[in-house]
C-alpha positions in Angstrom: 0.0 0.0 0.0 1.3 3.4 -1.0 2.0 5.9 1.8 0.4 9.4 1.7 3.8 11.0 2.4 5.3 9.4 -0.7 2.5 10.9 -2.9 2.4 14.3 -1.3 5.2 16.0 -3.3 4.2 14.7 -6.7 0.6 15.4 -6.0 1.3 19.0 -5.3 3.3 19.3 -8.5 0.5 17.6 -10.5 -2.1 19.9 -9.0 0.1 23.0 -9.8 0.5 21.7 -13.4 -3.2 21.1 -13.8 -4.0 24.6 -12.5 -1.5 26.2 -14.9 -3.0 24.3 -17.8 -6.6 25.3 -16.9 -5.7 29.0 -17.1 -6.4 28.6 -20.8 -3.9 31.1 -22.1 -0.6 32.3 -20.8 -1.4 35.8 -22.1 -4.7 36.0 -20.2 -6.3 37.6 -23.2 -9.7 38.1 -21.6 -8.1 40.2 -18.9 -5.5 41.9 -21.1 -7.0 42.3 -24.6 -6.0 44.6 -27.4 -9.4 46.1 -27.9 -11.3 48.7 -25.8 -14.7 46.8 -25.8 -12.9 43.6 -24.7 -11.0 45.6 -22.1 -14.2 47.0 -20.6 -15.7 43.5 -20.5 -12.6 42.2 -18.7 -12.8 45.1 -16.2 -16.4 44.1 -15.5 -15.3 40.5 -14.8 -12.6 41.7 -12.4 -15.0 44.2 -10.6 -17.7 41.6 -10.1 -15.2 39.0 -8.8 -13.7 41.5 -6.3 -17.2 42.4 -5.1 -18.0 38.8 -4.5 -14.7 38.2 -2.7 -15.7 40.8 -0.1 -18.0 38.0 1.2 -16.1 34.9 0.2 -12.7 35.8 1.8 -14.1 36.7 5.2 -16.2 33.5 5.2 -13.2 31.4 4.5 -11.1 33.1 7.1 -13.9 32.9 9.8 -14.5 29.2 8.9 -10.8 28.4 9.6 -10.7 30.6 12.7 -13.8 29.0 14.3 -12.5 25.5 13.5 -9.2 26.4 15.2 -10.7 28.3 18.2 -13.3 25.7 19.0 -11.2 22.6 18.5 -11.6 19.8 20.9 -8.3 20.4 22.6 -9.0 24.1 23.4 -10.6 23.9 26.8 -10.4 27.6 27.3 -12.8 28.5 24.5 -16.1 30.0 25.8 -19.1 27.7 25.0 -22.6 29.1 25.3 -25.2 26.4 24.3 -28.1 28.8 25.1 -27.0 31.4 22.6 -29.6 31.9 19.8 -29.7 35.5 18.5 -27.6 38.6 17.9 -29.2 41.6 16.3 -25.8 43.1 15.4 -24.7 39.8 13.8 -27.9 39.6 11.9 -27.5 43.1 10.5 -24.0 42.3 9.3 -25.0 38.9 7.8 -27.8 40.4 5.8 -26.8 44.0 5.0 -23.4 43.3 3.6 -24.5 40.7 1.0 -27.6 42.9 0.2 -25.3 45.9 -0.6 -23.1 43.7 -2.7 -26.1 42.4 -4.7 -27.3 46.0 -5.2 -23.9 47.1 -6.4 -23.5 44.1 -8.7 -27.0 44.7 -10.1 -26.3 48.4 -10.8 -23.0 47.6 -12.5 -24.5 44.8 -14.6 -27.4 47.0 -15.7 -25.2 49.9 -16.7 -22.6 47.7 -18.4 -25.3 45.7 -20.3 -26.5 48.9 -21.9 -23.0 50.5 -22.3 -21.5 47.3 -23.9 -24.5 46.5 -26.0 -23.0 45.0 -29.2 -25.5 47.0 -31.4 -24.6 50.3 -29.8 -22.2 52.5 -31.8 -19.0 53.3 -30.1 -18.6 56.6 -28.2 -14.8 56.2 -27.6 -11.8 54.6 -29.1 -10.1 53.9 -25.8 -10.3 55.0 -22.2 -8.0 58.0 -23.0 -9.1 58.7 -26.6 -12.6 59.9 -27.5 -14.1 59.1 -30.8 -13.9 61.8 -33.4 -17.2 62.7 -35.1 -15.6 62.6 -38.6 -14.4 59.0 -38.3 -16.5 56.5 -40.3 -16.7 53.0 -38.9 -15.3 50.2 -41.1 -18.2 48.0 -42.1 -17.4 44.2 -42.2 -20.0 41.7 -43.4 -19.4 38.3 -41.9 -20.8 35.0 -43.1 -20.3 31.9 -41.0 -20.0 28.8 -43.3 -19.4 25.1 -42.8 -16.6 25.4 -41.7 -14.9 28.6 -42.6 -15.4 32.4 -42.3 -16.2 34.7 -45.3 -15.6 38.4 -44.8 -16.9 41.2 -47.1 -15.4 44.7 -46.8 -17.8 46.8 -48.9 -15.8 50.0 -48.6 -12.9 48.3 -50.4 -14.9 46.0 -52.6 -13.0 42.9 -51.5 -13.7 39.7 -49.6 -11.5 37.2 -47.8 -11.8 33.7 -46.4 -10.3 32.9 -42.9 -8.5 36.2 -42.7 -9.5 39.7 -41.7 -7.7 43.0 -41.1 -8.7 46.4 -39.7 -6.9 49.7 -39.0 -6.0 50.4 -35.4 -8.2 52.8 -33.5 -10.9 52.8 -36.2 -14.3 51.6 -35.1 -15.5 48.4 -36.8 -19.2 47.7 -37.5 -19.7 44.0 -38.0 -22.9 42.6 -39.7 -23.1 38.8 -39.2 -25.1 36.0 -40.7 -24.7 32.3 -41.5 -25.4 29.9 -44.3 -26.7 26.8 -42.5 -25.8 26.3 -38.8 -26.1 28.7 -36.0 -22.6 29.8 -35.1 -20.7 32.2 -32.8 -18.1 34.8 -33.9 -15.4 35.4 -31.3 -12.1 37.4 -31.3 -11.1 37.5 -27.6 -8.8 40.5 -28.1 -11.6 42.5 -29.9 -14.9 42.0 -28.1 -17.3 39.4 -26.7 -18.9 36.5 -28.6 -21.8 37.3 -31.0 -24.1 34.8 -32.7 -24.4 34.4 -36.4 -27.6 32.7 -37.7 -29.0 31.8 -41.1 -31.6 34.2 -42.4 -30.9 36.7 -39.6 -28.4 39.5 -39.1 -26.7 40.3 -35.8 -24.4 43.3 -35.3 -21.3 44.0 -33.3 -19.4 47.3 -32.8 -15.8 47.1 -31.7 -12.3 48.5 -32.1 -8.8 47.2 -32.0 -6.2 49.4 -30.2 -2.9 47.6 -30.8 -1.2 46.3 -33.9 -0.7 42.5 -34.1 -2.1 39.2 -35.2 -5.0 38.0 -33.1 -6.9 34.7 -32.9 -10.5 34.4 -34.1 -12.7 31.4 -33.8 -16.1 29.9 -33.7 -16.8 29.6 -30.0 -19.8 27.2 -30.3 -19.8 23.7 -31.6 -21.2 23.6 -35.2 -20.3 20.2 -36.6 -17.5 18.0 -37.7 -15.2 20.9 -38.9 -15.7 23.1 -35.8 -12.2 22.7 -34.4 -10.6 24.1 -37.6 -13.0 27.0 -38.0 -10.5 29.6 -37.0 -9.0 32.7 -38.6 -6.4 35.4 -38.1 -7.4 39.0 -37.3 -4.8 41.6 -38.2 -4.6 44.9 -36.4 -2.7 47.2 -38.8 -1.8 50.8 -39.2 -3.6 52.8 -41.8 -0.7 52.3 -44.3 -0.4 48.6 -43.6 -4.2 48.2 -44.0 -4.1 49.8 -47.4 -1.3 47.5 -48.4 -3.3 44.5 -47.2 -6.2 45.7 -49.4 -3.9 46.2 -52.3 -2.6 42.7 -51.9 -6.1 41.3 -52.0 -6.9 43.3 -55.1 -3.8 42.2 -56.9 -3.8 38.5 -55.9 -7.5 37.8 -55.5 -10.1 36.5 -58.0 -13.7 37.5 -58.5 -16.4 36.5 -56.0 -19.5 36.0 -58.0 -22.6 33.8 -57.7 -20.9 30.7 -59.1 -17.8 31.1 -57.0 -19.9 31.6 -53.9 -22.0 28.5 -54.5 -18.8 26.5 -54.8 -17.3 28.1 -51.7 -20.4 27.5 -49.6 -20.0 23.7 -49.8 -18.9 22.1 -46.5 -15.1 22.0 -46.2 -12.6 21.9 -43.3 -9.4 23.8 -42.5 -9.6 26.0 -45.6 -6.5 28.1 -46.5 -6.8 31.9 -46.7 -8.4 33.1 -49.9 -8.7 36.6 -51.2 -11.2 38.1 -53.7 -10.4 41.2 -55.6 -14.0 41.9 -56.6 -17.4 41.0 -55.2 -20.7 40.9 -57.1 -22.9 43.8 -55.9 -25.5 42.7 -53.4 -24.1 39.3 -52.8 -24.1 39.6 -49.0 -27.7 40.7 -49.1 -28.6 37.6 -51.1 -26.7 35.4 -48.7 -28.6 37.0 -45.8 -31.9 36.6 -47.6 -31.0 33.0 -48.7 -31.5 33.6 -52.4 -28.1 33.3 -54.0 -29.3 30.4 -56.2 -30.7 31.4 -59.5 -34.5 31.9 -59.5 -34.9 31.5 -55.7 -37.2 34.1 -54.0 -35.5 36.2 -51.3 -36.7 36.2 -47.8 -37.5 39.9 -47.7 -39.6 39.6 -50.8 -41.4 36.6 -49.3 -42.0 38.6 -46.1 -43.3 41.6 -48.0 -45.9 39.4 -49.7 -46.9 37.8 -46.3 -47.1 41.3 -44.7 -49.4 42.5 -47.5 -51.8 39.6 -47.2 -50.1 36.6 -48.8 -51.9 34.8 -51.6 -55.0 37.0 -51.3 -52.9 40.1 -51.9 -51.3 38.6 -55.0 -54.7 37.7 -56.4 -56.0 41.2 -55.6 -53.3 42.8 -57.7 -53.7 40.4 -60.5 -51.0 37.9 -59.8 -53.0 34.6 -59.8 -50.1 32.4 -58.9 -50.4 28.8 -57.7 -50.6 28.0 -54.0 -46.8 27.6 -53.7 -45.6 31.0 -54.8 -42.1 30.2 -53.7 -41.2 27.7 -56.3 -38.3 28.3 -58.8 -40.8 28.6 -61.6 -42.7 31.5 -59.9 -39.9 33.3 -58.1 -38.7 35.5 -61.0 -42.2 36.7 -61.7 -42.9 37.6 -58.1 -39.6 39.4 -57.7 -40.1 41.4 -60.9 -43.6 42.4 -59.7 -42.3 43.5 -56.3 -39.4 45.5 -57.8 -42.0 47.2 -60.1 -44.3 47.9 -57.2 -41.4 49.4 -55.1 -40.3 51.6 -58.0 -43.9 52.9 -58.4 -44.2 53.6 -54.7 -40.9 55.5 -54.8 -42.0 57.6 -57.8 -45.3 58.4 -56.1 -43.5 59.7 -52.9 -41.3 61.9 -55.0 
């Protein structure tokens, strides 16, 4: 039989090694990120932890103190079996946790609104306010199986599994997905945000340091989930323009056919760059109508909002019951475009 003393040394070493491995990252990215939004979220974690430790640490100390003071061998400790109540003690026991809960609630409520991912930024960093003439960089994100597609409309380019942005310039992300609900996460940039098929979520963030940062899908989404990562580059303005120029010079065209080939499930895709992007391609991805002849969701919802089949018949479009077939889609879309054009002309 092994003796406890023989295991004590190695056991402590093993415990220390396990603790170090469970810290996740030696850089402690969550508590020391490169972006202001992520930094504010990290500060919120630290503040909430310290507030809770106000109770936890005294409880641990008192537990050890009482166990030591009232040990069996201490015959001098005062023992009062008739004691049952202390108003002062009750006030301390209930008032301190109550104040901590109130403080945590207030901090959480304020931070929930201040760090709302849909809320435009009001500062670049803690020491640098946001200039009113700075336009956010819009990035359209598509989560695929199992890769990331990024559109940068301002530059007319797109990339797969690589993204770059200028330092200290706000970034406005618009996110959707092709098939599976996913989660976009760059720990150095901001918190996780979902990406869902047929829906668009938004995230406002900023990167404050140059460097190469890790991006990933933070939620399981199938067989290729572990390889669904990308590199996020924080660059100076000059370096960002060089990165864009490289994409334009080396990339190919991203059109409907290229996209339909790209959207097929694949794992651990290399970085790809596209010098040009078909106009409105992201909107078609969002509305799930990239395929030829397929009705877009916003057109379908417009028909439903106007009364569905009854509305179509009232305006002279006597289509079959299933108006969403490939055969009928072009006709419905053409009618809706004509109707929207007429409405716009009437308003003018």
